[in-house]
C-alpha positions in Angstrom: 59.3 51.0 86.4 62.7 49.9 85.4 62.9 52.7 82.8 62.0 55.2 85.5 64.6 53.9 87.8 67.2 53.9 85.1 66.4 57.4 84.2 66.6 58.5 87.8 70.0 56.8 88.1 71.3 58.5 85.0 70.1 61.9 86.3 71.9 61.3 89.6 75.0 60.3 87.8 74.9 63.4 85.7 74.4 65.6 88.8 77.3 63.9 90.5 79.5 64.4 87.5 78.5 68.1 87.3 79.2 68.6 91.0 82.6 66.9 90.6 83.4 69.1 87.6 82.3 72.3 89.5 84.4 71.3 92.5 87.4 70.7 90.3 87.0 74.2 88.8 87.5 75.7 92.2 91.0 74.2 92.8 92.9 77.2 91.4 93.9 75.4 88.2 92.8 78.4 86.0 95.4 81.1 85.3 96.1 84.1 87.5 96.4 87.6 86.2 99.6 88.1 84.3 102.3 90.8 84.2 101.1 92.1 87.6 102.8 95.3 88.7 102.2 98.0 91.4 103.4 101.5 92.2 102.6 104.2 94.7 102.8 107.9 94.2 101.7 111.3 95.6 99.1 113.2 93.7 97.2 116.3 95.0 98.5 115.5 98.5 97.0 112.0 98.4 98.9 108.7 98.6 97.8 106.6 95.7 98.4 103.0 94.8 98.2 101.8 91.2 97.7 98.2 90.4 98.0 96.9 86.8 97.8 93.5 85.2 96.9 91.6 82.0 94.2 89.0 81.4 95.4 85.5 80.9 94.3 83.1 78.2 91.9 80.4 79.3 89.4 78.0 77.7 86.5 79.5 79.7 85.5 83.2 79.4 86.7 85.6 82.1 83.9 86.8 84.4 85.6 89.4 86.6 88.6 90.3 88.7 88.3 90.9 92.5 90.7 93.2 94.3 91.3 92.7 98.0 93.2 94.7 100.6 94.2 94.5 104.2 96.2 96.8 106.5 98.8 95.8 109.0 97.9 92.1 108.9 94.1 92.6 109.4 91.3 90.9 107.5 91.2 91.1 103.7 88.3 93.1 102.3 87.2 93.3 98.7 87.7 96.9 97.6 87.0 96.6 93.8 85.1 94.2 91.5 86.1 94.7 87.9 84.0 93.0 85.3 85.4 91.5 82.1 85.3 93.8 79.1 85.4 92.0 75.7 88.5 92.6 73.7 90.2 94.3 76.7 93.5 92.6 77.9 95.0 95.2 80.3 93.3 96.3 83.5 94.2 98.8 86.2 92.9 99.8 89.6 93.7 102.9 91.7 93.4 102.9 95.5 93.8 106.1 97.7 95.1 105.5 101.2 94.1 107.7 104.1 96.4 106.5 106.8 99.9 105.1 107.1 100.6 101.4 107.5 101.6 98.2 105.6 99.0 97.4 102.9 98.7 94.0 101.3 96.8 93.7 98.0 95.7 90.6 96.2 93.8 90.1 92.9 92.0 87.0 91.7 90.5 86.1 88.3 87.1 84.4 88.3 85.9 82.6 85.2 82.5 81.7 84.0 83.0 78.0 84.7 83.3 78.8 88.4 87.1 78.6 88.5 88.9 81.1 90.8 92.6 81.6 90.2 95.4 81.7 92.7 95.9 85.4 93.8 98.7 87.7 92.7 99.9 89.7 95.6 101.9 92.8 96.5 102.8 94.9 99.6 102.7 98.7 99.7 104.2 100.5 102.7 102.6 104.0 103.3 104.7 106.2 105.6 103.1 109.7 106.0 106.0 111.7 104.6 104.1 114.7 103.3 102.1 116.2 106.2 103.4 119.7 105.6 103.3 120.4 101.9 105.4 123.2 100.4 105.3 124.6 96.8 108.7 126.4 96.6 110.6 123.2 95.8 112.3 122.3 92.5 113.3 118.8 91.4 114.7 118.4 87.9 115.1 117.0 85.3 112.1 114.7 85.5 112.3 112.2 83.9 116.0 111.7 84.4 118.7 109.4 83.4 119.9 109.4 87.0 121.2 112.8 88.1 118.8 115.3 89.6 119.0 118.7 91.2 116.9 119.6 94.2 116.3 123.2 95.3 114.5 124.2 98.5 115.3 126.7 101.2 116.9 125.5 104.4 117.0 121.8 103.5 117.9 119.4 106.3 117.4 115.9 105.0 116.5 114.0 101.8 115.0 110.6 101.7 114.5 108.3 98.7 111.8 105.7 98.6 111.0 103.1 95.9 107.4 102.3 94.8 107.0 99.8 97.6 107.8 102.5 100.2 111.2 101.1 101.1 113.8 103.6 102.1 116.8 103.5 99.7 118.8 106.6 100.7 118.9 109.1 103.6 121.1 112.1 103.2 121.6 115.0 105.6 121.7 118.4 103.9 122.7 121.9 105.1 122.1 123.8 101.9 119.5 125.2 99.5 120.6 123.2 96.5 122.0 119.6 96.1 122.7 117.2 93.3 121.6 113.6 93.8 122.6 110.5 91.8 119.9 107.9 91.4 121.7 105.9 88.7 122.6 102.9 91.0 118.9 102.4 91.7 118.0 101.5 88.1 115.1 102.6 86.0 111.7 103.0 87.7 109.6 105.3 89.8 111.0 106.8 93.0 109.8 109.3 95.6 112.0 112.0 97.0 111.0 113.3 100.4 112.6 116.7 101.1 112.6 117.9 104.7 113.4 121.5 105.5 113.0 123.9 108.4 109.6 124.9 106.9 108.2 121.5 106.5 108.5 118.6 104.0 107.3 117.6 100.6 107.5 114.5 98.4 108.2 114.5 94.7 107.7 111.6 92.2 110.7 111.0 90.0 110.9 108.8 86.9 114.4 107.3 86.2 114.8 106.1 82.6 
């Protein structure tokens, strides 16, 4: 009887220790995704968001990444579950937005020991700046070291956005051709919104 009681006590102790270990694995002590970056761009008249990150080193094997999104402060919803691929270190996710607003993204790493990392987060602002798409617009060179030429008939205004949707420059135009200097913004991806009497169009520009 004493042996049975001792065995039962040992089993209870092991279960308690396992529960404590599992609980400790959920405290966010495992590493978050590394080198997280985001950008937004227009492609085929759609507003796209690209999220990219690297897998972190950890003693337990990675199980998956979960990508969450909310709009204008609403509830977060999981939009993608990306499973671990052996020997793959870099991961990406593309999201296509259908309405304007402020979008918050967060990504967590989940490991096989049950540990869930702290999220990495970013904010993307989508302003619908391309409702009336035109094709007779030239923006060059692209990529550029900073100086670009924009050609479009009856231009009225040019707006420059960064990859977060923040407005960096607004310039009123009354011409069919203009030079624009983006050197002061630094290297990166920018969006040029060109408004004319015939409508407006957005072009993605890479500054080296």
